[in-house]
C-alpha positions as a printed Julia matrix, in Angstrom:
247×3 Matrix{Float64}:
 -29.43  -11.49   9.27
 -26.9   -13.51   6.68
 -23.64  -14.34   7.07
 -22.58  -12.82   3.81
 -24.0    -9.48   3.68
 -23.82   -7.82   0.24
 -22.03   -4.36  -0.4
 -23.4    -2.72  -3.26
 -24.65    0.39  -2.55
 -28.14    1.85  -3.46
 -30.17    4.64  -2.36
 -32.44    4.34   0.38
 -35.92    3.86  -1.18
 -38.68    6.32   0.0
 -36.15    7.57   3.36
 -34.48   10.74   4.02
 -34.05   13.76   1.6
 -32.21   16.7    1.36
 -28.47   17.23   1.36
 -27.47   15.03   3.43
 -29.52   12.27   1.64
 -27.89   12.95  -1.11
 -24.45   13.14  -0.46
 -24.94   10.0    1.58
 -26.31    8.08  -1.52
 -23.68    9.66  -3.7
 -20.82    9.59  -1.66
 -20.69    5.73   0.0
 -17.54    5.99   1.61
 -18.67    8.75   3.75
 -21.45    6.32   5.02
 -18.25    4.27   6.47
 -16.04    7.15   7.47
 -18.09    9.42   9.43
 -19.27    7.76  12.82
 -15.24    7.28  13.16
 -14.01   10.89  11.61
 -17.28   12.8   13.93
 -15.55   10.17  17.12
 -11.6    11.19  16.2
 -13.16   15.35  15.82
 -14.06   14.78  19.2
 -11.78   13.58  20.82
 -10.18   17.03  20.37
 -12.04   18.01  23.45
 -10.21   16.71  25.53
  -7.82   19.58  25.53
 -10.25   21.77  26.18
 -11.86   20.68  29.6
  -9.57   20.15  33.05
  -8.81   16.52  34.17
 -11.84   17.06  37.06
 -14.67   17.37  34.06
 -13.17   14.83  31.73
 -16.47   12.93  32.02
 -18.23   15.75  29.84
 -16.02   15.39  26.43
 -16.25   11.44  27.19
 -19.69   11.67  26.55
 -19.79   14.06  23.89
 -17.63   12.01  21.5
 -19.6     8.76  22.64
 -22.86   10.21  22.29
 -21.64   11.9   18.64
 -19.87    8.54  17.44
 -23.33    6.7   17.82
 -25.15    9.62  16.88
 -23.34    9.5   13.38
 -23.76    5.74  12.78
 -27.36    6.24  13.68
 -27.98    8.73  10.63
 -25.97    6.58   8.37
 -27.66    3.05   9.58
 -30.02    2.72   6.73
 -26.92    3.04   4.0
 -24.86    0.13   5.56
 -25.68   -3.57   4.22
 -26.19   -6.63   7.09
 -23.94   -6.28   9.67
 -23.75  -10.28   9.68
 -24.64  -12.66  12.57
 -23.4   -12.11  16.29
 -21.85  -15.44  17.31
 -22.33  -13.94  20.74
 -20.73  -16.77  22.78
 -17.58  -16.92  20.66
 -17.03  -13.44  20.23
 -17.39  -13.17  24.14
 -14.56  -15.62  24.67
 -12.24  -14.24  21.92
 -12.73  -10.91  23.29
 -11.73  -11.79  26.65
  -8.89  -13.79  24.92
  -7.73  -10.67  23.04
  -7.84   -8.38  25.77
  -5.21  -10.96  27.7
  -3.49  -10.8   24.29
  -3.35   -7.28  24.51
  -1.65   -6.94  28.06
   0.77   -9.9   27.59
   1.77   -8.7   23.9
   2.37   -5.17  25.4
   4.47   -6.41  28.31
   5.92   -8.82  25.92
   6.87   -5.69  23.46
   8.32   -3.94  26.39
  10.67   -6.4   27.35
  12.38   -7.08  24.44
  12.34   -2.94  23.83
   9.45   -2.53  21.47
   7.07   -0.97  23.64
   8.08    2.71  22.97
   5.87    5.36  20.87
   6.22    4.62  17.26
   8.32    7.14  15.33
   7.87    9.74  18.83
   4.17    9.92  18.01
   1.6    10.33  20.96
   2.8     8.53  24.37
   0.89    6.33  25.96
   0.06    6.57  29.71
   2.78    6.79  31.93
   1.54    4.6   34.77
   0.4     7.29  36.99
  -2.85    6.71  38.94
  -5.33    8.85  37.61
  -7.54    8.91  40.62
  -4.75   10.48  42.85
  -6.23   13.91  42.0
  -9.63   13.84  41.58
 -12.76   13.33  43.69
 -14.62   10.52  44.28
 -17.31   11.57  42.17
 -15.06   13.07  39.06
 -13.23    9.64  38.84
 -16.51    7.49  38.87
 -18.29    9.59  36.2
 -15.11    9.44  33.95
 -14.32    5.91  34.51
 -17.93    4.7   34.11
 -18.44    6.69  30.95
 -14.48    6.19  29.66
 -15.67    2.21  29.98
 -19.25    2.75  28.3
 -17.66    4.73  25.37
 -15.07    2.07  24.52
 -17.3    -0.96  25.24
 -20.26    0.61  22.82
 -19.55    3.59  20.69
 -15.57    2.5   19.52
 -16.12   -1.03  18.72
 -18.94    0.41  16.28
 -17.61    3.34  14.72
 -13.9     1.22  14.26
 -15.3    -2.09  13.0
 -16.96    0.14  10.29
 -13.95    1.91   9.58
 -11.45   -0.63   9.52
 -12.87   -3.82   8.54
 -15.79   -2.01   6.52
 -13.93    0.44   4.6
 -10.2     0.29   4.74
  -9.9    -3.55   4.25
 -11.79   -2.92   1.3
 -10.23    0.55   0.08
  -6.75   -1.24   0.13
  -8.29   -3.5   -2.8
 -10.16   -1.08  -4.53
  -9.25    2.96  -3.63
 -12.01    4.37  -5.93
 -14.92    1.66  -5.93
 -14.42    0.22  -2.74
 -18.02   -0.34  -2.29
 -18.01   -3.06  -5.23
 -15.71   -5.13  -2.8
 -17.53   -8.18  -0.93
 -17.03   -7.48   2.93
 -14.35   -9.92   4.16
 -12.53  -10.26   0.64
  -8.83  -11.6    2.12
  -5.83   -9.82   0.07
  -2.47   -9.76   1.23
  -2.01   -6.11   0.6
  -5.14   -5.58   2.78
  -4.51   -7.57   5.57
  -1.23   -6.22   6.03
  -1.43   -2.71   5.09
  -4.6    -2.33   7.52
  -2.84   -3.83  10.5
   0.58   -1.81  10.16
  -1.77    1.49   9.73
  -3.56    0.74  13.12
   0.1     1.98  14.78
  -0.97    5.21  13.74
  -4.04    4.82  16.09
  -1.92    2.94  18.51
   1.46    4.87  18.46
   2.18    3.79  22.61
   1.0     0.02  21.56
   2.23   -0.43  17.82
   3.57   -3.79  18.18
   0.82   -5.34  19.43
  -1.66   -3.57  17.78
  -0.48   -4.72  14.3
  -0.91   -8.05  16.06
  -4.28   -7.46  17.32
  -5.28   -5.97  14.23
  -3.98   -9.34  11.75
  -6.35  -10.95  14.7
  -9.39   -9.28  14.26
  -8.81   -8.82  10.44
  -8.66  -12.79  10.3
 -11.74  -13.18  12.28
 -13.45  -10.96   9.81
 -12.66  -13.45   7.33
 -13.71  -16.2    8.78
 -17.21  -14.72   9.68
 -17.7   -11.9    7.38
 -19.88  -10.34   9.76
 -19.31   -6.81  10.93
 -21.76   -7.41  14.12
 -19.9   -10.02  15.06
 -16.2    -8.22  15.21
 -18.01   -5.11  17.15
 -19.08   -7.8   19.87
 -15.35   -9.12  19.95
 -14.37   -5.88  20.13
 -16.59   -4.3   22.41
 -15.62   -7.49  25.27
 -12.44   -6.76  24.25
 -12.0    -3.15  25.29
 -14.54   -4.05  28.64
 -12.39   -6.86  29.41
  -9.22   -4.69  29.2
 -10.78   -1.8   31.12
 -12.05   -4.29  33.84
  -8.32   -5.87  33.96
  -6.9    -1.94  34.72
  -9.54   -0.9   37.2
  -9.34   -4.26  39.49
  -5.1    -4.55  39.01
  -4.87   -0.82  39.14
  -2.52   -1.62  35.76
  -2.53    2.15  34.58
  -0.34    1.87  31.96
  -3.51    0.29  29.91
  -5.94    3.38  30.98
């Protein structure tokens, strides 16, 4: 696959038909947004299940996000080259930076929730009130979804869609992937705080770093792997060190 995927959208020849195909062919923004939006909608199921059954909504949103990606996959350009070894190293470094950055923000008084939005974990040990089976199933599925589903849906949305939308709102698909502008670089980093209100300071820095990596390699697949390794390393750190504020 090419390091420089082409971006202009064309209808998929011969493939599926019907209202869904027509919608995806005429509304390219849905192709890039749908997996992430489906994931976020399904995230609301957390409130419908007791803690001991939390593995169920985790599995549903993980599967739902990947299913949406599978549906739109043929309308996406090449995702680029993986650069696996580099992605693994950078992902581990990003995870370490997230932990150190959060403690640094806390130390200087910048660790609170952004504008009073959703607070982060309070450090409570989530295993306390759960059976071994409930905890194990929840932890395994949470880490799996964070490592596989989340990087795919988020990178399509943030690096594939939002970076270009800040450049050309009405015709984002005409903007080549990896095109740099200060507005898109800084705008997406600041907007990421809505997704991570309890980690807003380190979120801005992480998004700047991920944006810079995308400008460098112009490969969504590379960023998906970096993002997945970051999440995996972060959760392994939490599990082994019991540092539950990152859970």
